[in-house]
The first five atom37 places (N, CA, C, CB, O) and aatype in JSON, in Angstrom:
{
  "aatype": [12, 15, 1, 7, 2, 1, 0, 1, 16, 5, 15, 7, 2, 6, 14, 7, 1, 7, 17, 1, 1, 10, 15, 19, 18, 10, 0, 10, 10, 0, 7, 10, 13, 10, 16, 15, 0, 10, 10, 13, 0, 7, 9, 6, 7, 17, 15, 10, 10, 3, 0, 13, 18, 18, 16, 12, 19, 16, 12, 10, 16, 9, 7, 13, 7, 3, 10, 16, 14, 5, 16, 0, 10, 7, 11, 19, 10, 16, 9, 15, 10, 0, 14, 19],
  "atom_mask": [
    [1, 1, 1, 1, 1],
    [1, 1, 1, 1, 1],
    [1, 1, 1, 1, 1],
    [1, 1, 1, 0, 1],
    [1, 1, 1, 1, 1],
    [1, 1, 1, 1, 1],
    [1, 1, 1, 1, 1],
    [1, 1, 1, 1, 1],
    [1, 1, 1, 1, 1],
    [1, 1, 1, 1, 1],
    [1, 1, 1, 1, 1],
    [1, 1, 1, 0, 1],
    [1, 1, 1, 1, 1],
    [1, 1, 1, 1, 1],
    [1, 1, 1, 1, 1],
    [1, 1, 1, 0, 1],
    [1, 1, 1, 1, 1],
    [1, 1, 1, 0, 1],
    [1, 1, 1, 1, 1],
    [1, 1, 1, 1, 1],
    [1, 1, 1, 1, 1],
    [1, 1, 1, 1, 1],
    [1, 1, 1, 1, 1],
    [1, 1, 1, 1, 1],
    [1, 1, 1, 1, 1],
    [1, 1, 1, 1, 1],
    [1, 1, 1, 1, 1],
    [1, 1, 1, 1, 1],
    [1, 1, 1, 1, 1],
    [1, 1, 1, 1, 1],
    [1, 1, 1, 0, 1],
    [1, 1, 1, 1, 1],
    [1, 1, 1, 1, 1],
    [1, 1, 1, 1, 1],
    [1, 1, 1, 1, 1],
    [1, 1, 1, 1, 1],
    [1, 1, 1, 1, 1],
    [1, 1, 1, 1, 1],
    [1, 1, 1, 1, 1],
    [1, 1, 1, 1, 1],
    [1, 1, 1, 1, 1],
    [1, 1, 1, 0, 1],
    [1, 1, 1, 1, 1],
    [1, 1, 1, 1, 1],
    [1, 1, 1, 0, 1],
    [1, 1, 1, 1, 1],
    [1, 1, 1, 1, 1],
    [1, 1, 1, 1, 1],
    [1, 1, 1, 1, 1],
    [1, 1, 1, 1, 1],
    [1, 1, 1, 1, 1],
    [1, 1, 1, 1, 1],
    [1, 1, 1, 1, 1],
    [1, 1, 1, 1, 1],
    [1, 1, 1, 1, 1],
    [1, 1, 1, 1, 1],
    [1, 1, 1, 1, 1],
    [1, 1, 1, 1, 1],
    [1, 1, 1, 1, 1],
    [1, 1, 1, 1, 1],
    [1, 1, 1, 1, 1],
    [1, 1, 1, 1, 1],
    [1, 1, 1, 0, 1],
    [1, 1, 1, 1, 1],
    [1, 1, 1, 0, 1],
    [1, 1, 1, 1, 1],
    [1, 1, 1, 1, 1],
    [1, 1, 1, 1, 1],
    [1, 1, 1, 1, 1],
    [1, 1, 1, 1, 1],
    [1, 1, 1, 1, 1],
    [1, 1, 1, 1, 1],
    [1, 1, 1, 1, 1],
    [1, 1, 1, 0, 1],
    [1, 1, 1, 1, 1],
    [1, 1, 1, 1, 1],
    [1, 1, 1, 1, 1],
    [1, 1, 1, 1, 1],
    [1, 1, 1, 1, 1],
    [1, 1, 1, 1, 1],
    [1, 1, 1, 1, 1],
    [1, 1, 1, 1, 1],
    [1, 1, 1, 1, 1],
    [1, 1, 1, 1, 1]
  ],
  "atom_positions": [
    [[0.93, -1.04, -0.09], [-0.05, 0.0, 0.0], [1.11, 1.08, -0.13], [-1.09, 0.03, 1.45], [2.23, 0.9, 0.34]],
    [[0.78, 2.03, -0.71], [1.64, 3.36, -0.93], [1.05, 4.24, 0.16], [1.49, 4.11, -2.53], [-0.03, 4.0, 0.68]],
    [[1.84, 5.26, 0.46], [1.69, 6.08, 1.63], [0.52, 6.97, 1.53], [2.9, 6.87, 1.86], [-0.05, 7.33, 2.56]],
    [[0.08, 7.39, 0.25], [-1.05, 8.11, 0.21], [-2.45, 7.42, 0.6], [0.0, 0.0, 0.0], [-3.38, 7.98, 1.18]],
    [[-2.42, 5.88, 0.1], [-3.35, 5.22, 0.15], [-3.75, 4.9, 1.64], [-3.08, 4.22, -0.64], [-4.93, 4.88, 2.01]],
    [[-2.52, 4.63, 2.56], [-2.49, 4.7, 4.14], [-2.79, 5.63, 4.65], [-1.46, 4.53, 4.72], [-3.52, 5.45, 5.63]],
    [[-2.47, 6.97, 4.33], [-2.88, 8.28, 4.94], [-4.69, 8.33, 4.91], [-2.09, 9.66, 3.92], [-5.38, 8.68, 5.87]],
    [[-5.18, 7.93, 3.7], [-6.44, 8.03, 3.26], [-7.42, 7.05, 4.17], [-6.43, 7.71, 1.74], [-8.49, 7.26, 4.75]],
    [[-6.71, 6.06, 4.06], [-7.69, 4.96, 4.88], [-7.47, 5.02, 6.25], [-7.47, 3.41, 4.5], [-8.41, 4.61, 6.93]],
    [[-6.42, 5.43, 6.87], [-6.49, 5.76, 8.36], [-7.31, 6.89, 8.77], [-5.19, 6.04, 8.86], [-7.82, 6.83, 9.89]],
    [[-7.55, 8.11, 7.9], [-7.84, 9.31, 8.61], [-9.53, 8.78, 8.06], [-6.93, 11.06, 8.04], [-10.4, 9.18, 8.83]],
    [[-10.0, 8.05, 6.98], [-11.24, 7.84, 6.86], [-11.91, 8.94, 5.84], [0.0, 0.0, 0.0], [-13.04, 8.81, 5.37]],
    [[-11.02, 10.07, 5.58], [-11.53, 11.11, 4.71], [-10.92, 11.11, 3.4], [-11.37, 12.39, 5.29], [-9.7, 10.9, 3.39]],
    [[-11.52, 11.31, 2.25], [-10.91, 11.57, 1.09], [-10.72, 13.07, 0.79], [-11.63, 10.92, 0.07], [-11.57, 13.89, 1.13]],
    [[-9.64, 13.4, 0.19], [-9.39, 14.8, -0.03], [-10.41, 15.65, -0.81], [-8.18, 14.9, -0.69], [-10.72, 15.25, -1.93]],
    [[-10.92, 16.69, -0.37], [-12.07, 17.41, -0.99], [-13.58, 16.91, -0.69], [0.0, 0.0, 0.0], [-14.5, 17.5, -1.26]],
    [[-13.84, 15.92, 0.11], [-14.89, 15.43, 0.38], [-15.85, 16.37, 1.12], [-14.61, 14.33, 0.98], [-17.02, 16.39, 0.76]],
    [[-15.41, 17.18, 2.17], [-16.23, 18.21, 2.83], [-16.81, 19.21, 1.76], [0.0, 0.0, 0.0], [-17.95, 19.67, 1.89]],
    [[-16.0, 19.54, 0.7], [-16.48, 20.46, -0.33], [-17.58, 19.8, -1.39], [-15.2, 20.96, -1.12], [-18.44, 20.47, -1.97]],
    [[-17.39, 18.4, -1.53], [-18.46, 17.89, -2.25], [-19.6, 17.68, -1.46], [-18.13, 16.74, -2.88], [-20.69, 17.68, -2.04]],
    [[-19.56, 17.48, -0.06], [-20.76, 17.25, 0.71], [-21.35, 18.7, 0.81], [-20.45, 16.52, 2.19], [-22.57, 18.67, 0.88]],
    [[-20.85, 19.88, 0.85], [-21.14, 21.43, 1.1], [-22.07, 21.46, -0.22], [-19.6, 22.65, 1.11], [-23.26, 21.75, -0.12]],
    [[-21.48, 21.15, -1.47], [-22.12, 21.38, -2.66], [-23.33, 20.68, -2.79], [-21.33, 21.11, -3.7], [-24.28, 21.15, -3.41]],
    [[-23.34, 19.42, -2.17], [-24.57, 18.68, -2.49], [-25.78, 19.18, -1.39], [-24.23, 16.97, -2.39], [-26.97, 18.89, -1.57]],
    [[-25.37, 19.86, -0.38], [-26.46, 20.25, 0.5], [-26.88, 21.8, -0.13], [-25.91, 20.26, 2.23], [-28.02, 22.25, 0.02]],
    [[-25.98, 22.45, -0.76], [-26.25, 23.86, -1.28], [-27.38, 23.42, -2.65], [-24.53, 24.79, -1.83], [-28.42, 24.01, -2.93]],
    [[-26.89, 22.37, -3.24], [-27.86, 22.04, -4.5], [-29.27, 21.45, -4.12], [-27.14, 20.92, -5.48], [-30.22, 21.6, -4.89]],
    [[-29.38, 20.75, -2.87], [-30.47, 20.37, -2.27], [-31.29, 21.66, -1.77], [-30.09, 19.44, -1.21], [-32.46, 21.82, -2.12]],
    [[-30.68, 22.48, -1.02], [-31.33, 23.8, -0.58], [-31.7, 24.7, -1.86], [-30.29, 24.64, 0.43], [-32.65, 25.46, -1.73]],
    [[-31.17, 24.68, -2.82], [-31.52, 25.36, -4.06], [-32.74, 24.74, -4.8], [-30.32, 25.35, -4.97], [-33.62, 25.41, -5.34]],
    [[-32.69, 23.46, -4.75], [-33.89, 22.86, -5.06], [-34.98, 22.99, -4.56], [0.0, 0.0, 0.0], [-36.04, 23.09, -5.19]],
    [[-34.83, 23.0, -3.16], [-35.91, 23.0, -2.11], [-36.47, 24.54, -2.18], [-35.27, 22.56, -0.5], [-37.64, 24.71, -1.84]],
    [[-35.8, 25.52, -2.56], [-36.11, 26.81, -3.01], [-36.94, 27.07, -3.98], [-35.16, 27.36, -3.33], [-37.99, 27.71, -3.92]],
    [[-36.23, 26.31, -5.25], [-36.95, 26.47, -6.48], [-38.32, 25.69, -6.61], [-36.05, 26.06, -7.55], [-39.27, 26.14, -7.26]],
    [[-38.34, 24.52, -5.96], [-39.59, 23.74, -5.88], [-40.8, 24.3, -5.22], [-39.32, 22.56, -5.23], [-41.94, 24.0, -5.6]],
    [[-40.5, 25.31, -4.02], [-41.33, 25.78, -3.25], [-41.99, 27.09, -4.13], [-40.61, 26.07, -1.87], [-43.17, 27.43, -4.2]],
    [[-40.82, 27.65, -4.76], [-41.35, 28.84, -5.61], [-42.29, 28.44, -6.72], [-40.19, 29.61, -6.27], [-43.17, 29.22, -7.08]],
    [[-42.16, 27.48, -7.16], [-42.94, 26.83, -8.3], [-44.3, 26.5, -8.0], [-42.31, 25.6, -8.75], [-45.29, 26.67, -8.71]],
    [[-44.21, 25.88, -6.56], [-45.67, 25.46, -6.15], [-46.26, 26.69, -5.62], [-45.76, 24.25, -5.01], [-47.47, 26.73, -5.86]],
    [[-45.89, 27.54, -5.09], [-46.43, 28.75, -4.64], [-47.04, 29.41, -5.75], [-45.45, 29.59, -4.0], [-48.2, 29.81, -5.7]],
    [[-46.28, 29.54, -6.8], [-46.74, 30.3, -8.17], [-47.89, 29.7, -8.57], [-45.72, 30.23, -9.41], [-48.86, 30.4, -8.86]],
    [[-47.94, 28.3, -8.64], [-49.07, 27.7, -9.05], [-50.22, 27.64, -8.27], [0.0, 0.0, 0.0], [-51.33, 27.68, -8.79]],
    [[-50.05, 27.54, -7.02], [-51.27, 27.2, -5.99], [-51.71, 28.6, -5.37], [-50.77, 26.08, -4.67], [-52.76, 28.63, -4.73]],
    [[-50.87, 29.89, -5.54], [-51.4, 31.03, -5.15], [-51.75, 31.86, -6.61], [-50.36, 31.76, -4.1], [-52.56, 32.79, -6.6]],
    [[-51.26, 31.56, -7.49], [-51.32, 32.17, -8.75], [-50.29, 33.51, -8.72], [0.0, 0.0, 0.0], [-50.56, 34.44, -9.49]],
    [[-49.39, 33.58, -8.04], [-48.4, 34.75, -8.08], [-47.39, 34.65, -9.27], [-47.56, 34.82, -6.7], [-47.35, 33.58, -9.89]],
    [[-46.61, 35.64, -9.6], [-45.71, 35.48, -10.52], [-44.57, 34.59, -9.86], [-45.27, 36.83, -11.04], [-44.53, 34.39, -8.64]],
    [[-43.64, 34.06, -10.75], [-42.37, 33.38, -10.28], [-41.71, 34.17, -9.18], [-41.35, 33.2, -11.45], [-41.4, 33.65, -8.11]],
    [[-41.48, 35.59, -9.51], [-40.8, 36.27, -8.93], [-41.27, 36.55, -7.45], [-40.66, 37.27, -9.7], [-40.49, 36.46, -6.49]],
    [[-42.48, 36.85, -7.35], [-43.08, 36.84, -6.2], [-43.17, 35.65, -5.26], [-44.16, 37.19, -6.49], [-43.21, 35.74, -4.03]],
    [[-43.2, 34.5, -6.01], [-43.32, 33.34, -5.36], [-41.9, 32.99, -4.85], [-43.95, 32.3, -6.26], [-41.8, 32.31, -3.84]],
    [[-40.77, 33.43, -5.52], [-39.56, 33.03, -5.04], [-39.29, 33.98, -3.85], [-38.48, 33.04, -6.14], [-38.75, 33.58, -2.82]],
    [[-39.7, 35.29, -4.05], [-39.33, 36.17, -2.77], [-40.01, 35.81, -1.84], [-39.49, 37.57, -2.82], [-39.44, 35.88, -0.75]],
    [[-41.52, 35.27, -1.82], [-42.17, 34.9, -0.48], [-41.58, 33.65, 0.07], [-43.71, 34.69, -0.62], [-41.75, 33.37, 1.25]],
    [[-40.87, 32.86, -0.78], [-40.29, 31.54, -0.16], [-38.9, 31.99, 0.58], [-39.97, 30.3, -1.44], [-38.51, 31.49, 1.64]],
    [[-38.28, 32.95, -0.12], [-37.05, 33.3, 0.65], [-37.41, 34.04, 2.25], [-36.15, 34.4, -0.38], [-36.89, 33.84, 3.35]],
    [[-38.35, 34.83, 1.9], [-38.98, 35.69, 3.12], [-39.2, 34.5, 4.32], [-40.67, 36.53, 2.62], [-38.69, 34.61, 5.43]],
    [[-39.92, 33.49, 3.95], [-40.58, 32.68, 4.75], [-39.5, 31.83, 5.19], [-41.73, 31.99, 4.11], [-39.43, 31.72, 6.42]],
    [[-38.61, 31.19, 4.5], [-37.77, 30.07, 4.81], [-36.47, 30.94, 5.66], [-37.29, 29.14, 3.25], [-35.82, 30.32, 6.5]],
    [[-36.22, 32.06, 5.43], [-35.34, 32.7, 6.2], [-35.74, 33.57, 7.56], [-34.72, 33.47, 5.3], [-34.93, 34.31, 8.12]],
    [[-37.25, 33.38, 8.04], [-37.87, 33.81, 9.08], [-37.93, 35.19, 8.96], [-37.33, 33.38, 10.22], [-38.16, 35.77, 10.01]],
    [[-37.79, 35.81, 8.05], [-38.15, 37.38, 7.89], [-39.69, 37.66, 8.32], [-37.95, 37.88, 6.22], [-40.18, 38.17, 9.33]],
    [[-40.25, 37.13, 7.17], [-41.58, 37.48, 7.36], [-42.37, 38.84, 7.19], [0.0, 0.0, 0.0], [-43.18, 39.14, 8.06]],
    [[-42.19, 39.53, 6.3], [-42.5, 40.91, 6.17], [-44.04, 40.99, 6.19], [-41.87, 41.53, 4.89], [-44.5, 41.98, 6.77]],
    [[-44.78, 40.23, 5.72], [-46.22, 40.29, 5.59], [-46.81, 40.76, 4.3], [0.0, 0.0, 0.0], [-48.03, 40.78, 4.13]],
    [[-46.07, 41.09, 3.5], [-46.56, 41.86, 2.19], [-47.26, 40.86, 1.36], [-45.31, 42.53, 1.3], [-48.22, 41.11, 0.63]],
    [[-46.62, 39.53, 1.54], [-47.52, 38.58, 0.59], [-47.74, 37.52, 1.62], [-46.75, 37.95, -0.95], [-46.9, 37.15, 2.45]],
    [[-49.2, 36.98, 1.46], [-49.6, 36.24, 2.2], [-50.48, 35.1, 1.33], [-50.22, 37.01, 3.21], [-51.09, 35.45, 0.32]],
    [[-50.49, 33.69, 1.81], [-51.07, 32.74, 0.95], [-52.5, 32.81, 1.18], [-50.54, 31.36, 1.16], [-52.9, 32.98, 2.34]],
    [[-53.21, 32.72, 0.33], [-54.65, 32.96, 0.7], [-55.61, 31.33, 0.4], [-55.27, 34.42, -0.43], [-56.81, 31.27, 0.63]],
    [[-55.03, 30.47, 0.02], [-55.5, 29.23, -0.18], [-54.97, 28.44, 0.95], [-55.14, 28.71, -1.49], [-53.97, 28.75, 1.6]],
    [[-55.82, 27.26, 1.17], [-55.54, 26.27, 2.18], [-54.43, 25.66, 1.91], [-56.49, 25.35, 2.35], [-53.54, 25.51, 2.75]],
    [[-54.38, 25.24, 0.69], [-52.96, 24.28, 0.28], [-51.69, 25.44, 0.31], [-53.1, 23.45, -1.64], [-50.54, 25.03, 0.44]],
    [[-51.92, 26.65, 0.2], [-50.72, 27.56, 0.17], [-50.27, 27.79, 1.78], [0.0, 0.0, 0.0], [-49.11, 28.03, 2.11]],
    [[-51.27, 27.69, 2.62], [-50.87, 27.92, 4.04], [-50.37, 26.48, 4.56], [-52.16, 28.53, 4.96], [-49.42, 26.4, 5.34]],
    [[-50.95, 25.54, 4.18], [-50.17, 24.12, 4.75], [-48.84, 24.19, 4.23], [-50.85, 22.58, 4.23], [-47.95, 23.97, 5.05]],
    [[-48.41, 24.52, 2.78], [-47.12, 24.73, 2.37], [-46.31, 25.49, 3.23], [-47.11, 25.28, 1.21], [-45.22, 25.13, 3.67]],
    [[-46.96, 26.72, 3.47], [-46.01, 27.61, 4.34], [-45.92, 27.22, 5.9], [-46.52, 29.14, 4.24], [-45.2, 27.92, 6.61]],
    [[-46.5, 26.34, 6.36], [-46.52, 25.68, 7.64], [-45.25, 24.59, 7.35], [-48.15, 24.96, 8.02], [-44.28, 24.52, 8.11]],
    [[-45.35, 23.95, 6.44], [-44.07, 23.0, 6.31], [-42.69, 23.69, 5.86], [-44.38, 21.86, 5.21], [-41.59, 23.16, 5.97]],
    [[-42.91, 24.83, 5.39], [-41.58, 25.46, 5.0], [-40.9, 26.13, 6.3], [-41.82, 26.63, 3.81], [-39.69, 25.99, 6.5]],
    [[-41.7, 26.82, 7.14], [-41.2, 27.75, 8.02], [-40.07, 26.98, 8.95], [-42.42, 28.38, 8.86], [-39.01, 27.53, 9.25]],
    [[-40.38, 25.78, 9.33], [-39.14, 24.98, 10.36], [-37.79, 24.91, 9.4], [-39.66, 23.05, 10.89], [-36.63, 24.83, 9.83]],
    [[-38.16, 24.96, 8.12], [-36.88, 24.41, 7.55], [-35.82, 25.58, 7.69], [-37.07, 23.93, 5.94], [-34.66, 25.41, 7.29]]
  ]
}
């Protein structure tokens, strides 16, 4: 076994694994934001920009209150997103 393989095996981490994991988490988070915005746009009849803005404000727990869901399904979606 070469020295590099031994070091990798002993430490249990591959070089760059942390960056790979971070990029996966960021991609999942971006997917969640986009999916939520698309759902709000369809459910509430908002423009994609308004839906994305509402998703950001809700998930970042800012909550300006300028946009609010009017449908029951939109309210359920908001309730499920707020703790994320």
